[in-house]
NUZA-894170 format. One record per residue: x, y, z of N, C-alpha, C in turn; residue in one letter. Coordinates in Angstrom, 2 decimals. Example, Ala and Ser with C-alpha at 12.3 -4.5 7.8 and 13.67 -1.06 7.14 Angstrom:
VEXKE        nx        ny        nz       cax       cay       caz        cx        cy        cz   r
VEXKE     13.19     -5.69      7.80     12.30     -4.50      7.80     13.20     -3.30      7.80   A
VEXKE     12.85     -2.25      7.08     13.67     -1.06      7.14     12.90      0.03      7.87   S
This chain:
VEXKE        nx        ny        nz       cax       cay       caz        cx        cy        cz   r
VEXKE   -120.31     26.44     81.23   -119.40     27.45     80.19   -120.22     28.32     79.36   F
VEXKE   -121.61     28.83     80.03   -122.20     30.28     79.04   -120.98     31.35     79.42   E
VEXKE   -119.89     31.47     80.75   -119.23     32.58     80.52   -118.23     32.31     79.38   D
VEXKE   -117.67     31.56     79.13   -116.80     31.00     78.20   -117.39     31.47     76.26   V
VEXKE   -118.56     31.02     76.69   -119.62     30.97     75.11   -119.53     32.46     75.03   D
VEXKE   -120.03     33.25     75.90   -120.16     34.82     75.60   -118.94     35.15     75.55   L
VEXKE   -117.69     35.09     76.10   -116.47     35.35     75.98   -116.13     35.53     74.75   A
VEXKE   -116.22     33.95     74.14   -115.90     33.67     72.90   -116.15     34.58     71.81   F
VEXKE   -117.73     34.74     71.76   -118.24     35.68     70.65   -118.32     36.55     71.11   R
VEXKE   -117.97     37.47     72.10   -117.37     38.50     72.30   -116.44     39.15     71.45   L
VEXKE   -115.29     37.93     71.85   -114.01     38.37     71.42   -113.68     38.36     69.76   R
VEXKE   -114.66     37.31     69.20   -114.60     36.99     67.66   -115.86     38.35     66.97   L
VEXKE   -116.58     39.16     67.98   -117.06     40.38     67.00   -116.04     41.87     67.49   R
VEXKE   -115.16     41.44     68.19   -114.17     42.52     68.53   -113.91     43.06     69.33   G
VEXKE   -115.01     42.68     70.43   -115.03     43.55     71.58   -114.02     42.94     72.28   H
VEXKE   -113.38     43.73     73.61   -112.36     43.28     74.44   -113.16     42.55     76.00   R
VEXKE   -111.96     41.65     76.30   -112.45     40.90     77.29   -111.74     40.94     78.34   C
VEXKE   -112.38     41.88     79.73   -110.89     42.17     80.79   -111.03     41.16     81.61   L
VEXKE   -109.33     40.79     82.55   -109.61     40.34     83.90   -109.51     40.89     84.44   Y
VEXKE   -110.59     41.04     85.46   -110.65     41.87     86.98   -110.32     41.15     88.03   V
VEXKE   -109.07     41.19     88.66   -108.93     40.41     89.62   -109.37     40.77     91.06   P
VEXKE   -109.92     41.71     91.29   -110.49     42.27     92.46   -111.76     42.10     92.28   D
VEXKE   -112.53     41.87     91.14   -113.87     41.71     90.84   -114.19     40.08     91.83   A
VEXKE   -115.89     40.35     92.53   -116.16     39.24     92.79   -117.38     39.14     92.46   V
VEXKE   -117.57     37.80     92.30   -119.04     37.12     91.49   -119.79     36.17     92.55   V
VEXKE   -120.55     36.46     93.13   -121.32     35.42     93.54   -122.35     34.57     92.77   H
VEXKE   -121.96     33.61     92.71   -122.46     32.28     91.95   -122.64     31.05     92.49   H
VEXKE   -123.73     30.68     92.19   -124.10     28.92     92.46   -124.11     28.20     91.68   V
VEXKE   -122.73     27.66     91.50   -123.10     26.69     90.45   -123.64     25.63     90.42   G
VEXKE   -124.25     24.81     89.31   -125.06     24.15     89.68   -126.31     23.86     90.73   S
VEXKE   -126.66     24.63     90.62   -127.81     25.27     91.64   -128.86     24.49     91.38   A
VEXKE   -129.40     24.13     90.71   -130.69     23.02     89.78   -130.25     21.95     89.89   S
VEXKE   -129.05     21.58     89.49   -128.66     20.14     88.67   -128.20     19.65     90.26   A
VEXKE   -127.65     20.11     91.20   -126.76     19.60     91.82   -125.22     19.45     91.84   G
VEXKE   -124.67     19.98     92.47   -123.04     20.20     92.27   -122.31     18.67     92.33   R
VEXKE   -121.83     18.49     91.06   -120.97     17.10     91.09   -121.85     15.86     90.45   G
VEXKE   -123.26     16.52     90.26   -124.17     15.53     89.95   -123.79     14.87     88.54   S
VEXKE   -124.78     14.04     88.03   -124.01     12.82     86.88   -124.52     14.22     85.95   D
VEXKE   -125.49     15.01     85.91   -126.33     15.76     84.96   -125.35     17.01     84.81   F
VEXKE   -124.54     17.28     86.05   -123.46     18.25     85.78   -122.17     18.05     85.09   S
VEXKE   -121.73     17.29     85.65   -120.28     16.33     84.75   -120.89     16.36     83.75   V
VEXKE   -121.70     15.55     83.39   -122.00     15.09     81.74   -121.95     16.13     81.00   Y
VEXKE   -122.70     17.12     81.30   -123.02     18.77     80.40   -122.17     19.63     80.40   H
VEXKE   -121.23     19.50     81.32   -119.78     20.42     81.35   -118.94     19.72     80.98   G
VEXKE   -118.88     18.72     80.50   -117.83     18.13     79.41   -118.42     17.95     78.00   H
VEXKE   -119.64     18.11     77.93   -120.68     18.01     76.34   -120.32     19.86     76.42   R
VEXKE   -120.56     20.67     77.29   -120.91     22.00     76.66   -119.18     22.50     76.11   N
VEXKE   -117.98     21.87     77.13   -116.94     22.25     76.70   -116.54     22.11     75.22   L
VEXKE   -116.81     20.81     74.98   -116.79     20.66     73.35   -117.57     21.32     72.40   V
VEXKE   -118.95     21.42     72.90   -119.82     22.66     71.64   -119.35     23.58     71.80   W
VEXKE   -119.12     24.54     73.14   -118.73     25.74     73.05   -117.59     26.12     71.92   A
VEXKE   -116.32     24.91     71.68   -115.63     24.85     70.66   -115.90     24.96     69.45   F
VEXKE   -116.83     23.84     69.28   -117.43     23.61     67.88   -118.29     24.53     67.43   W
VEXKE   -118.98     25.62     67.97   -119.80     26.06     68.14   -119.07     27.83     67.40   K
VEXKE   -118.19     28.08     68.33   -117.69     29.24     67.97   -116.29     29.65     67.80   N
VEXKE   -115.73     28.55     66.92   -114.38     28.58     66.59   -114.73     28.98     65.12   M
VEXKE   -113.93     30.11     64.50   -114.27     30.43     63.13   -113.81     29.07     62.01   P
VEXKE   -114.12     29.25     61.37   -114.06     28.13     60.27   -112.32     27.71     60.15   A
VEXKE   -111.67     29.08     59.67   -110.43     28.73     59.44   -109.67     27.95     60.30   P
VEXKE   -109.90     28.66     61.95   -109.35     27.86     62.94   -109.56     26.72     63.29   L
VEXKE   -110.89     26.51     63.06   -111.42     25.06     63.03   -110.73     23.76     62.32   L
VEXKE   -110.59     24.75     60.80   -110.00     24.02     59.68   -108.82     23.14     60.58   V
VEXKE   -108.01     24.39     60.56   -106.48     24.11     61.50   -106.45     23.49     62.60   R
VEXKE   -107.08     23.35     63.57   -107.24     22.56     64.91   -107.91     21.38     65.14   F
VEXKE   -109.09     21.56     64.66   -109.82     20.53     64.48   -108.88     19.09     63.88   L
VEXKE   -108.30     18.92     62.95   -107.78     17.71     62.85   -106.89     17.28     63.79   P
VEXKE   -105.90     18.48     64.55   -104.92     17.81     65.52   -105.74     17.33     66.60   H
VEXKE   -106.89     18.13     66.86   -107.37     17.47     68.31   -107.87     16.15     67.76   H
VEXKE   -108.74     16.01     66.78   -109.30     14.73     66.52   -108.19     13.73     66.58   L
VEXKE   -107.00     13.82     65.90   -105.87     12.68     65.80   -105.17     12.49     67.39   A
VEXKE   -105.15     13.54     68.14   -104.85     13.39     69.56   -105.77     12.61     70.44   L
VEXKE   -106.85     12.37     70.07   -107.79     11.73     70.66   -107.73      9.80     69.81   N
VEXKE   -107.68      9.92     68.74   -107.78      8.88     68.40   -106.27      8.04     68.35   L
VEXKE   -105.29      8.80     68.38   -103.81      7.83     69.13   -103.94      7.65     70.37   I
VEXKE   -104.49      8.62     71.16   -104.43      8.36     72.70   -105.57      7.23     73.11   S
VEXKE   -106.65      7.10     71.93   -107.25      6.11     71.89   -106.48      4.72     71.91   L
VEXKE   -106.15      4.82     71.12   -105.29      3.57     70.38   -104.20      3.43     71.14   G
VEXKE   -103.73      3.99     71.88   -102.66      3.82     72.97   -102.86      3.21     74.34   L
VEXKE   -104.14      3.63     74.72   -104.68      3.35     75.67   -105.14      2.00     75.44   F
VEXKE   -106.04      1.82     74.51   -106.45      0.28     74.30   -105.79     -0.34     74.68   A
VEXKE   -104.11     -0.26     73.65   -103.27     -1.52     72.99   -102.67     -1.88     74.49   A
VEXKE   -101.81     -0.74     75.13   -100.85     -0.59     76.12   -101.76     -0.18     77.82   R
VEXKE   -103.06      0.07     77.59   -103.55      0.26     79.04   -103.43      1.74     79.33   G
VEXKE   -104.57      2.42     79.93   -104.50      3.81     80.09   -102.94      3.69     81.33   Y
VEXKE   -102.86      3.04     81.99   -101.98      3.18     83.26   -100.23      3.40     83.01   T
VEXKE   -100.33      2.29     81.76    -98.69      2.15     81.34    -98.60      3.14     80.04   A
VEXKE   -100.15      3.59     79.26    -99.46      4.84     78.14    -98.64      5.76     78.64   A
VEXKE    -98.13      6.51     78.43    -97.35      7.98     78.68    -97.73      9.08     78.04   T
VEXKE    -97.68     10.29     78.73    -97.58     11.13     77.83    -96.37     11.51     76.85   M
VEXKE    -95.23     10.97     77.40    -94.60     10.83     76.10    -94.51     10.37     75.15   N
VEXKE    -95.17      9.16     75.15    -95.40      8.06     74.14    -96.71      8.88     73.00   E
VEXKE    -97.46      9.59     73.84    -98.73      9.80     73.29    -98.28     11.37     72.13   V
VEXKE    -97.32     12.21     72.88    -96.71     12.94     72.02    -95.90     12.80     70.59   A
VEXKE    -94.76     11.27     70.93    -94.52     11.09     70.05    -95.13     10.26     68.71   A
VEXKE    -96.06      9.32     69.33    -97.23      8.95     68.00    -97.75     10.18     67.75   A
VEXKE    -98.28     11.29     68.29    -98.63     12.26     67.47    -97.77     13.05     66.77   C
VEXKE    -96.34     12.96     66.97    -95.50     13.74     66.17    -95.12     15.10     66.74   G
VEXKE    -95.58     15.38     67.90    -95.49     16.39     68.33    -94.79     16.32     69.46   V
VEXKE    -94.30     17.75     70.26    -93.49     17.85     71.48    -94.78     17.53     72.93   S
VEXKE    -94.40     17.30     73.57    -95.07     16.94     74.91    -95.24     18.17     75.07   K
VEXKE    -94.87     19.70     74.88    -95.41     21.04     75.17    -96.50     21.44     74.45   A
VEXKE    -96.29     20.79     73.16    -97.40     21.22     72.14    -98.74     20.33     72.93   T
VEXKE    -98.28     18.73     73.01    -99.40     18.25     73.45   -100.30     18.81     74.46   L
VEXKE    -99.81     19.66     75.20   -100.40     20.49     76.57   -100.99     21.45     76.40   Y
VEXKE   -101.08     21.70     74.87   -102.10     22.99     74.30   -103.52     22.59     73.92   H
VEXKE   -103.49     21.23     74.21   -105.09     20.79     73.24   -105.47     20.05     74.83   Y
VEXKE   -104.62     19.53     75.79   -105.48     18.74     76.83   -104.14     19.44     78.32   V
VEXKE   -104.80     19.15     79.17   -104.03     19.22     80.39   -103.37     18.32     81.03   R
VEXKE   -103.96     16.82     80.96   -102.96     15.86     81.41   -103.75     14.58     80.77   D
VEXKE   -103.13     13.73     80.91   -103.63     12.25     80.53   -105.31     11.98     81.26   K
VEXKE   -105.32     12.17     82.12   -106.36     12.29     82.76   -107.20     13.01     81.96   H
VEXKE   -107.25     14.06     81.36   -107.87     14.91     80.43   -108.59     13.98     79.66   D
VEXKE   -107.17     13.53     78.65   -107.50     12.42     77.49   -108.41     11.55     77.99   L
VEXKE   -108.21     10.79     78.66   -109.38      9.77     79.43   -110.72     10.36     79.51   L
VEXKE   -110.72     11.45     79.81   -112.15     11.88     80.44   -112.90     12.08     78.65   S
VEXKE   -112.12     12.83     77.64   -112.91     13.24     76.62   -113.05     12.17     75.66   Q
VEXKE   -112.28     11.01     75.76   -112.44      9.97     75.27   -113.90      9.21     75.85   I
VEXKE   -114.03      8.68     77.19   -114.93      8.36     77.77   -116.46      9.09     77.50   A
VEXKE   -116.36     10.57     77.76   -117.63     11.32     77.51   -117.64     11.55     76.22   F
VEXKE   -116.55     11.57     75.45   -117.38     11.24     73.83   -117.41     10.33     73.42   G
VEXKE   -117.59      8.99     73.79   -118.24      8.01     73.51   -119.53      7.90     73.69   H
VEXKE   -119.81      7.70     75.38   -121.30      7.95     75.37   -122.21      9.08     75.31   V
VEXKE   -121.42     10.62     74.51   -122.37     11.18     74.24   -122.80     10.54     72.77   S
VEXKE   -121.91     10.42     72.08   -122.02     10.00     70.62   -123.31      8.62     70.92   R
VEXKE   -123.10      7.64     71.75   -124.09      6.71     71.97   -125.03      7.21     72.25   L
VEXKE   -125.40      8.11     73.11   -126.59      9.59     73.25   -127.06      9.83     72.28   E
VEXKE   -126.08     10.17     71.16   -127.05     10.77     69.93   -127.76      9.82     69.06   Q
VEXKE   -126.98      8.65     68.97   -127.60      7.42     68.56   -129.09      7.31     68.77   L
VEXKE   -129.30      7.55     69.97   -130.72      6.91     70.76   -131.34      7.63     70.39   V
VEXKE   -130.73      9.32     70.32   -131.83     10.55     69.90   -132.50     10.47     68.56   A
VEXKE   -131.35     10.12     68.10   -131.71     10.04     66.35   -132.68      8.99     65.94   G
VEXKE   -132.65      8.11     66.92   -133.75      7.01     66.55   -135.20      7.49     67.15   V
VEXKE   -134.88      7.99     68.59   -136.32      8.51     69.21   -136.92      9.74     68.11   A
VEXKE   -136.27     10.54     67.36   -137.21     11.66     66.58   -137.71     10.96     65.57   V
VEXKE   -137.81      9.58     65.01   -138.44      9.04     64.19   -139.45      8.62     64.50   L
VEXKE   -139.71      8.38     65.50   -141.02      8.26     66.62   -141.21      6.83     65.91   Q
VEXKE   -140.97      5.72     66.07   -141.08      4.30     65.23   -142.17      3.06     66.31   L
VEXKE   -142.70      2.63     66.29   -143.44      1.49     67.23   -142.43      0.93     67.62   A
VEXKE   -142.29      0.45     68.79   -141.43     -0.37     69.66   -140.70     -1.17     68.87   P
VEXKE   -141.26     -2.40     68.21   -140.35     -3.13     67.48   -139.24     -2.50     66.50   E
VEXKE   -140.16     -1.41     65.62   -138.99     -0.75     64.68   -138.10     -0.17     65.24   A
VEXKE   -138.35      0.66     66.47   -137.42      1.45     66.95   -136.43      0.64     67.77   R
VEXKE   -136.71     -0.55     68.24   -135.83     -1.84     68.67   -134.63     -1.86     67.47   L
VEXKE   -135.14     -2.52     66.39   -134.53     -2.94     65.27   -133.60     -1.65     64.77   R
VEXKE   -134.37     -0.32     64.54   -133.27      0.79     64.44   -132.09      0.85     65.51   E
VEXKE   -132.61      0.57     66.51   -131.81      0.98     67.25   -130.36     -0.08     67.54   L
VEXKE   -130.56     -1.64     67.25   -129.59     -2.59     66.93   -128.86     -2.24     65.77   I
VEXKE   -129.60     -2.10     64.57   -128.83     -1.31     63.30   -127.69     -0.60     63.75   T
VEXKE   -128.17      0.47     64.10   -127.28      1.98     64.43   -126.22      1.56     65.64   R
VEXKE   -126.32      0.61     66.47   -125.46      0.47     67.32   -124.44     -0.59     66.77   F
VEXKE   -124.76     -1.60     66.09   -124.26     -2.71     65.41   -123.30     -1.28     64.26   M
VEXKE   -123.68     -0.79     63.41   -122.63      0.31     62.54   -121.75      1.07     63.68   R
VEXKE   -122.39      1.42     64.42   -121.48      2.30     65.52   -120.19      1.59     65.99   A
VEXKE   -120.75      0.17     66.62   -119.80     -0.61     67.30   -118.97     -1.39     66.58   Y
VEXKE   -118.92     -1.42     65.16   -118.06     -1.81     63.90   -116.98     -0.94     64.09   A
VEXKE   -116.53      0.03     64.47   -115.62      0.81     64.20   -115.28      1.67     65.72   S
VEXKE   -115.88      1.31     66.73   -115.63      1.11     68.21   -115.01      0.31     68.77   A
VEXKE   -114.36     -0.52     68.37   -113.77     -1.16     69.65   -112.53     -0.37     70.37   E
VEXKE   -111.78     -0.03     69.67   -110.98      0.71     70.89   -112.00      1.38     72.05   H
VEXKE   -112.69      2.41     71.34   -113.08      3.15     72.50   -114.13      2.27     73.48   R
VEXKE   -114.81      1.02     73.16   -115.33      0.44     74.23   -114.44     -0.15     75.37   H
VEXKE   -113.64     -0.48     74.54   -112.68     -1.16     75.01   -111.91     -0.01     76.15   R
VEXKE   -111.54      1.16     76.01   -111.34      1.87     77.17   -112.51      2.31     78.21   V
VEXKE   -113.84      2.26     77.45   -114.85      2.75     78.29   -114.90      1.63     79.37   L
VEXKE   -114.86      0.52     78.62   -115.36     -0.79     79.82   -113.68     -1.02     80.98   T
VEXKE   -112.93     -0.86     80.40   -111.61     -0.78     81.04   -110.78     -0.23     81.60   E
VEXKE   -111.10      1.25     81.49   -110.49      2.41     81.64   -110.98      3.75     82.64   D
VEXKE   -112.47      3.19     82.39   -113.01      4.37     83.23   -113.42      4.24     84.40   V
VEXKE   -112.79      3.44     85.26   -112.49      3.34     86.80   -111.18      4.06     86.76   K
VEXKE   -110.43      4.60     86.26   -109.62      5.38     86.82   -110.21      7.13     86.31   F
VEXKE   -111.06      7.55     85.92   -111.81      8.56     85.82   -112.22      8.55     87.47   L
VEXKE   -112.41     10.44     87.69   -112.46     10.59     89.16   -113.91      9.88     88.91   S
VEXKE   -114.54      9.71     90.78   -116.05      9.18     91.08   -117.27     10.04     90.45   E
VEXKE   -116.82     11.15     90.38   -117.26     12.19     89.86   -118.39     11.64     88.16   R
VEXKE   -117.02     12.07     87.80   -116.87     11.56     86.15   -117.28     10.22     86.18   E
VEXKE   -116.77      9.29     86.37   -117.47      7.65     86.48   -118.95      7.67     86.49   R
VEXKE   -119.37      8.32     87.98   -120.80      8.19     88.10   -121.74      8.81     86.64   D
VEXKE   -121.00      9.94     86.41   -121.75     10.85     85.14   -121.47      9.97     83.81   A
VEXKE   -120.69      9.19     83.39   -120.58      8.10     82.34   -121.23      7.33     82.61   V
VEXKE   -121.52      6.42     83.37   -122.23      5.34     84.12   -123.66      5.75     84.18   L
VEXKE   -124.04      6.99     84.41   -125.45      7.45     84.27   -125.88      7.72     82.77   A
VEXKE   -125.01      8.32     81.79   -124.99      8.42     80.62   -125.55      6.81     79.73   A
VEXKE   -124.37      5.77     80.31   -124.42      4.20     79.80   -126.35      3.81     80.10   Q
VEXKE   -126.64      3.88     81.15   -127.81      3.27     81.76   -128.76      4.33     81.02   R
VEXKE   -128.67      5.49     80.80   -129.75      5.89     79.50   -129.74      5.48     78.57   R
VEXKE   -128.42      5.46     77.85   -128.77      4.22     76.56   -129.59      3.29     76.60   V
VEXKE   -128.90      2.34     77.88   -129.60      0.82     77.95   -130.85      1.32     77.98   V
VEXKE   -131.73      2.13     78.60   -132.80      2.35     78.68   -133.79      2.21     77.87   A
VEXKE   -132.58      3.12     76.94   -133.53      3.26     75.29   -134.31      1.53     74.67   A
VEXKE   -133.12      1.04     75.00   -133.85     -0.42     74.40   -134.98     -1.07     74.97   F
VEXKE   -134.89     -0.66     76.41   -135.48     -1.39     77.82   -137.38     -0.82     77.20   A
VEXKE   -136.88      0.63     76.88   -138.59      1.66     76.50   -139.20      0.75     75.78   D
């Protein structure tokens, strides 16, 4: 998302971004990490959110972030209650109080919603691990702190955890592998 990040920041500073359909760019995507690798998929999703969060002007962030969060939470509730395959985009739109057309301004499709939910959840778990790691605690104290933080996080994450454990199978193989790799990194933090 470096190109999106750069274009976003340039537009915010008053520069123009042009679309040149005849332009040819020779770029080897994911050359160092490997195309479709767990690393690439995970960081691609993470950077999508980061580019939005980092660059969105505060008035627009205040305007659109609540809608985006509500959409994710409502979808999460529907997926957890009805199951990913049974929940429809019409139901998501109705539950959000918006038209289906408005819904598609925020997400590409139902799969995109599931992907955002899954990657958002494992990303939060990895942030919990990183937050404990920076404390540089002795092993037993680190384990206690990890358990405490995870218990707090899971107290309000029942739907997220259910969707992650039951519906991750509906992600593409590449996305599923990236989510599972993130989960393994979280579990490894408890073993270290």
